[in-house]
C-alpha positions in Angstrom: 2.0 -43.8 23.9 -1.2 -43.3 22.0 -2.5 -40.7 24.6 0.7 -38.8 23.9 -0.1 -38.7 20.2 -3.6 -37.5 20.9 -2.4 -34.7 23.1 0.1 -33.6 20.4 -2.6 -33.7 17.8 -4.9 -31.6 19.9 -2.1 -29.1 20.6 -1.4 -28.9 16.9 -5.1 -28.3 16.1 -5.3 -25.6 18.8 -2.2 -23.8 17.4 -3.5 -24.0 13.9 -6.8 -22.4 15.0 -4.8 -19.4 16.3 -3.1 -18.8 12.9 -4.5 -15.8 10.8 -6.9 -17.0 8.1 -4.9 -15.0 5.6 -2.0 -17.4 5.9 -4.2 -20.5 5.9 -6.3 -19.9 2.8 -3.7 -18.3 0.5 -0.7 -20.6 0.1 0.0 -19.1 -3.3 0.6 -15.6 -2.0 2.6 -13.6 -4.5 4.5 -10.7 -2.9 4.4 -8.8 -6.2 0.7 -8.2 -5.7 -1.5 -6.8 -2.8 -5.2 -7.5 -2.2 -6.9 -4.4 -1.0 -8.5 -4.6 2.5 -11.2 -2.5 4.1 -9.7 0.8 5.3 -6.7 0.7 2.9 -5.8 3.8 1.0 -3.5 4.0 -2.0 -1.1 6.1 0.1 -1.1 3.6 3.0 -0.4 0.6 0.8 2.4 2.5 -1.0 3.9 3.6 2.3 3.8 0.0 3.7 5.6 -1.3 0.7 8.0 1.6 0.4 6.6 2.8 -2.9 5.6 6.2 -4.3 1.7 6.3 -4.3 1.8 8.0 -7.8 3.8 5.1 -9.2 1.4 2.6 -7.6 -1.5 4.4 -9.1 0.2 4.5 -12.6 1.1 0.9 -12.6 -2.5 -0.1 -11.8 -4.2 2.4 -14.1 -5.8 4.3 -11.2 -6.7 7.9 -12.0 -8.1 10.7 -9.9 -9.9 10.5 -7.5 -7.7 7.4 -6.9 -10.5 5.2 -5.6 -9.7 1.6 -4.6 -12.0 -1.2 -3.4 -11.6 -4.0 -1.0 -10.9 -7.3 -2.8 -9.2 -5.8 -5.8 -5.5 -6.7 -6.4 -2.8 -4.1 -6.9 0.5 -4.7 -8.8 3.4 -3.7 -6.6 5.9 -3.4 -9.5 6.2 -1.5 -12.7 4.9 -3.3 -15.8 7.4 -3.8 -18.6 8.0 -0.6 -20.5 6.3 1.6 -17.9 7.6 5.2 -17.8 6.5 7.6 -15.1 4.7 10.5 -16.6 6.6 13.8 -16.3 5.6 15.9 -13.4 3.5 18.9 -14.1 5.6 22.1 -14.0 4.9 24.3 -11.0 4.0 27.8 -12.1 6.1 30.3 -10.3 4.4 33.6 -9.8 6.1 36.9 -9.5 7.8 37.4 -6.1 6.1 40.0 -4.1 8.4 41.9 -1.7 6.8 44.0 1.0 9.0 46.9 2.0 9.8 46.9 5.6 8.0 49.7 7.4 10.3 51.7 9.7 8.6 53.3 12.7 8.6 57.1 12.5 11.5 58.8 14.4 
């Protein structure tokens, strides 16, 4: 009976060794925040969490050139009272129409 317990314990330790470290060392994971990893971009994080990258930048006070660094934490929700800045108006230039050239008869 004790050899059975030893085998079970060894199997449990073996399986625990296969678990990602991210899950083992962060039992207090909060899904409202994201810790930036090497290779992440603001756009990729926003896309992964189904957010607009401009909102993500605004919620976290990130301005152009939108640099983020591994190890920093990002808020994945709007802070109380946050209002998205109005979009810059797009200047519409005059429409240029090129007359169609008919081939000579």
